N, C-alpha and C positions, 0 to 999 in steps of 0.2 A: 330630744331623746338621745342618750349616749349610744354609741355604736357597740356592736357585739363582735368579739374576736374569737376565732377558732382556727386551730391548725388542722390542715387536711393533707393526708398522704395518699398519693396515687389517685387524684381526682379523675384522671382520664381512664383509669381502670386498665392500664397497660404498662408493662415493665419494659425497660430498655434492654439492650444486648447483655448488660451485666446483671440483669435481674433486679434492677433498682427502679425507683420512681421518685418523682419530685415531691418535696414538702412545700406546701403553700400556706400562706396566712389568709384566711377568708374574713372579710370585714363586711358586716351588714349595717347599713344606716339609712333610715327613712325609706325602707323597702328597696333599697339599692344594694347590690352585692358586688364587691370587687375582690379579686384574688391577686395577692402579691407573692412573687417567687422568693423563696429563701436562698435559692441557688444550691440547695443541699439535696442529694439523692441518696436514699437508703433502701435496703431490702425490706420486704414485708416483715420478716422476723426481727428486724432491728427497730421497728416502730410499734408503739403501744397507744392504741386509740383510747384505752382506759385512762392512761396517765397523761395523754395529750402531749407527749414528748418522746424523744429518742430513748430507747431503753438503755439502761446502764451498761450492758455488756458490749455495746458498740465502742470500739477503741477511741473514737473521737466524740463520745457523748457529751462530755463537759464543754468542749469547744463549740460543737454544733448547737447545743441548747443555748449557749451564750449568744451565738449569732442570731438565733431565732428570737430570743428574749429581747435583744437589742433592737431588732427590726420592729417588733411590736411596740416597744417603748417609744421609739422615735415617731411612729405613726400616731400613737396615743398622745404624744406631746403636741403634735399638730392639731389634733382634735381639742385637747384641753386649752391650747392657746386661743383657738377660735371661740370656745365657750367663754373664756375669761374676758375676751374683748367684745362679747355680745354678738359675735358673728355666727352664721350658720356654717357648720362643718360640711364642706362640699367634698365628698369622697372622690369624685371625679377629678377635682382640682389638685389632689395630692400627686397626680401624675401628668402634669401639664405638657411635657415635652415628648411624650410618646414612649419614654423609657421609665423604668421604675426608679423615680428620683429619690425615693426614700431608702433605697438599698445602698449600702456602702459598697463602693467599688473594691476597696481593699478587702473587705470581708468576703465579697463574692469571689475574688481571685484566690484567697486563702482556702475557701471551701472547695473550689475547683481543683486546687493543688492536692488537697487531701483526698479527693475522689480519685485522682490519677496516681496516687502515691505507689500503689501496688505495681504499676506498670513502669515506674521510673527507677533508674539507678539512684543510689544514695547521693552520688555527686550531682546528678541532674536535679534531684529534689532540693538539695542545699542551695544550689545556684539559683533555682527558680524562687525559692523562699527569699533569698537575698535580693532578687530583682523586685519582688513585691514590696520588700522593706524600702527599697530605693524609691519606688513610686510613692509610698506613704510619706517618706521623708521630704519629697518635693512639695508636699502640701498643696498640690494643684487640683487633684481629683478628690472629690468627697463622695457624692452619690454616683451611681451608674449613669444617670442622666447628665452628669457634669462632663462626660466624655464627649466633648464637642471639638470641632476643628480648631477653634480658638485655643482651647486648653491643650490640645495635642501640640500645637505650635509653641505654646508656653513651655510644655514639657520638653520639647526639642531644644529650646533655649537653655533650660535648666541643665539638660544633659551635656550640652556643649560647654557650659561653664564648669561642669563637674568632671567630665571624662575627656581626655585628649584624643582618644582613638575613634575614628569614624566607624570602624567595625564594631566597637563596643556600643556606641550610640545606636547604630542600626539594629544590633541584636536586641537591645532593650525595647526599641520601637516594635520590632517583630513580635516579641513576647506579648506586649500590650495589645497589639493588633489582633493576636490570636485570641486573647481573652475577650476582647470586644466583639469579635466574630461570634463567639459562643453566646454572648449576651444578646446579640441581634437574633441569632438562631432561636433563642428561647423566648423571644418577645419582650426582653427586658430593656432593649434599646432600639430606637427607631431606625438608625442608620450608623454604620461604622464610619467614623470620621476619616479613617485611613484610606477610604475610597477617593478622597480629595487631597490627601497628603502624600507627597513624594519624598522618599528617602534620598539622602545625599549619596551619590555614587562614590565609593571609596577609590582611592588610588590603587593601581595594580598591586596586588599582594605578592611580594617577592618572598617566597617560602624558602627558609634557610635549611641547609642539610649539610651533613658531614662528607668530606672527601674520603677517598680510600685511605689516604695517608693519615688523616685525623682519626678515622675509624680504627686503623691499625695501632695508632698511639694509645688509644683508650683500651683496646683489646690486650695489648702486650704489657701494659703498665703494672708494676708490682703494687698492690693495694692491700690495706688491712682488710680482714674478713668482712667487716660490716659494709665497706664500700665495694669490695670484690663481688658480693652477692648482688648489689644494686647494679654494678657494671654489667654483670651477666644478664640480668633481667632487661636492661637497656639494650644490650646487643641482641637479645632474643627478638625484640621488636624491630631492630634494624634489619634482621634477617627474615622477618615475617610480615612486617607492616602493621601489626596489631596495635590499636590505640590502647591507652592505659585501661579504660573501662572494660575492654575486651580481654586483654592479657590477664588482668587481675581476677576475672571470673572463669578463666580457662579450666576445663575439667578433663579428666581422662576420657570421658565419653565423647569429647570433641575431636579426638584424634582417631583417624581412620587409615586403613591400608588399602590401596587399590593398585593392582598390577605391580606389586613390589615397592610402590612409592607411598610414603607416609604423608597424610594430609591433615591440616587443621581445618575443620568445617564448622563454622559457627555463625550465628546471626549477630550482626553488629548492633551494639547497644544504641548507637546514635541514629541509624537509619533503618534498622530492622531488616536490612538486606543481607543475604547469605554471602559470607566471605569464605572462599575456598582457596587454601594456600598449601602448595606442595612444600614439604619441609626440606630446607637446605640442610646439609650435614651439620653445619655450625649450630643451627637452631635445634636440631634433634639431639645434639650433644648436650646442650644446655638443659633441655627438658629432662633428659636421662639423668643428668647430674643432680637435679633438685627435686624431681618428682618422687615422693615416697612410693615404694613398691606396693604397699598394702592399702593405699588410699582408694576409697570407693569411687565408682564411676561418676557419681554426681557431686563429689567433693572437689574443692578448689585444688588445682594442681601445683601452684607455685607460691612461694613465700613473698607476696607483694605487699609492701606497706601502703599507707595512705598516699594519695597523689601528692599532697603537700610535703610529706616527709621524703617521698621519692625524689621530687624535684630539688629539695633542700640538699639531699645527698649528692645529686648530680652536680650541684654548684661546687661542691668540694672536689669532685672528680674533674670538673672543668678547670679548676684552679691548678690542681696537681698535674694535669696533662697539658696545661697551657693551651687550651682550646679557645680561639677568639670568638666563638659563637656562644650566645646565651643558651646553655644546655638545659633543655626540658625534655620530658618524655616524648612529647610530640615531634621533636626533632628526629627521633628514631623512625617514625612513620614517614616523614619527609625523605629521610636517607634511604629507606627501602624503595620508595617510589622513584627516586632519581639515581643515586649512586649504585644501588644494588641491581635495579631492574632496567629502567629506561636507558641509562647510559650503556648498558650491555646489550641493547637491541631487543629487549623483551617487548612484544607488541603492546600498544596502548590498551587494547581490549582485554588482554590477559592481565595486565596490571590493574585495570579497573575491577575485574572480577576478584582478584586477590585482595584488593583494598576494600571490597564490599561497598563500592560507591553506587548510589541509587541512579546516578546520571553520569554518563561518560564525560560530560562537560566539566565535572569536578576533577576528573583525572587529568583532563587537558591542561589544567593549571600547572601540574607538575611537568607537563611535556614541553614547556618552553625550552628552547635549545640551551643546554648547559655548555660551559666552556669546553669540557672534554669531548662532548658529542660534536660540537662545532669543529674542534681541532681534528677529530677522527675523520669527519666527512670531508674537510678540506684536504686532509692528507690523501684520502682516497682519490679526490678529484685531481690533485697534483700528480699522482701516479698515473692516472688515466691520460693526463695531458702529456706526460713524458712519453707514454706509449704511442700516442698519436704522432708526436714529433718524430719518433723512431719509425713510424709507418706500420706499427703492429696492429693498429686499430683502424 
């Protein structure tokens, strides 16, 4: 007897925190029933029991229905192969390793990404999509069940052949580990292989930043209007520590006044931690220069181009100003953390709050002794030693 297939939405009768529930494929064969997760969660109003599929008004209806259709076709192919070879279709054997071996890992990750899209910045969404494409390109993982320790080790070898940076390799491992954690949590995978896999510890990351002299060279250089605006946006981040994703979404409503001091108070895109930054006069001047007076409180405040264009223009400024550092927007954040704040004696805890770090250990990376701070401290020590010699201490 051929198996019967039916899509079921919200079998548990309970919605998650987003008001969504899982779509599962129910298969009945020889009085045995199995449920296979599609990895797709939708709201009740986005599901049609009558049509047996996601309703058309869902923004990802075509993609999601294709994922569901592909899942059913792959399981049916296993059944038809058994029938053609005169074997009994064993529904339990479709899932021999404890994971949903018929589910595509790539499809699962794409579905998860689309579920999270509303919470992600466009940059994070594009980068995560690129990551999934790199996993697909490796041709190592097929089903969710193929996420074994042996295949993670093969993936590691593939990454080492493809990418020179240990940080990049570890970042891709971390993303895959996160998706596999979700698969385990949903009962699609028996165990996360990353419990047995250790990432390579990268060499100490020496974060580059601009000196006061280099910052002044960029600030005072005569530039054409196109580059002048980019220079000002870059300097704004040097004086505030805002990352590209945060300065690009800055709104009038993010600027507050407290006891006569202007603050930028916003939640960091990367960590969702509050960043509270008193505005230096240089930063306030740039915002005043570019922010339209009639712009609404929830509209973007500054004319920031895409990150790719921004960094391309910075390369031009780097050449014109003869800066020996590879200039990117993130150099501005490093410059704020070191040259602007820590080298001038701003306490580490204060810098951490302004940077919006979730953990002060992240801030401590910037707190490695800089040459200027070392020179200042040794100069203070030398003065004290002279005073001791004179008998004044």
